[in-house]
C-alpha positions, 0 to 999 in steps of 0.5 A, a space after each residue: 970785389 963788390 959788396 954783393 960778393 961778400 953776401 951770403 948766397 953769392 957764388 964763392 962766399 962761405 955759407 954761414 948758417 944762423 940756426 942750429 948748434 951755434 945759437 944753442 952753444 951761447 950761454 943764456 943771459 939770466 939775471 943773477 939771483 940776488 936779494 929782492 930790491 927794496 920798493 921805491 918810495 912813493 913820490 908825490 908830485 904837485 899834480 897828485 897833491 892837487 888831485 888828492 885835495 880835489 877828492 877830499 873837497 868833493 867828499 867833504 861836499 858830498 858826504 853830508 848831502 848823501 847822509 841827508 838823502 839817505 835819511 830822507 829816503 828812510 823817513 819817506 819809507 816810514 811815512 809811506 808805511 804809516 800812510 798804508 797802515 792808516 789807509 787800511 784802518 780807514 778801510 776797516 772803519 768804512 766796512 764797520 760803518 757799512 755793517 752798522 747801516 744794516 738793520 739786521 746787524 744793529 738788531 743782533 748787536 742790541 740783543 747781544 750787547 744790551 740784552 734787548 729782546 723783541 716783543 713777545 720773546 723771553 730771554 734766559 741767562 745762565 749763571 754758574 754758582 759764582 753768579 757769572 754768566 755762563 758762556 754760550 759758545 766756544 768763541 765766547 769761552 775762547 774770548 773769556 780765556 783771552 781776557 783772563 790773560 796768560 797762564 803764568 799771569 793767572 798763576 802769579 795772581 793766584 799766588 799773590 792772592 793766597 798770600 793776602 789774608 782777609 779777616 774773613 779768612 782767619 778762624 774765629 778764636 771764640 768758635 774754636 774754644 767752644 768746640 773744644 769744650 763740647 768735644 
């Protein structure tokens, strides 16, 4: 018989089925559960050593350069901030100069700061019992309070002043004996 007669599907050949219970009857091959393997040690080849050496050299060259770059960027940012602040100050000063070029502003400042008066005007200054000028507006009151400082510094200075005695604060011993003799 020829080789074709032994093939499956040839007339008279036994029919062999490849699917079905025969494949299920075979036991499955599973790996036996054993203790976990130890990891293999890392081996360094010549190429990996050269690569690591190149990375180290590159880092050694780049880190100082990068540090310099970051420091210069920070310095540049600080200088830009300083320039913007100074530009704002220049703008404010230019506005102040423009205000002083106005004759009405100059006259108002002369009246307020130097107590000048126009010819024919009479000025009145109010003073309290201590001889200090009485503030004329709420803004002047707020400015004088700001000039005095915080409440706690005022309190502390009054405590310190209370501890300091001057000869005027002490009673005169001669005056007390004459009062006792009279009474």
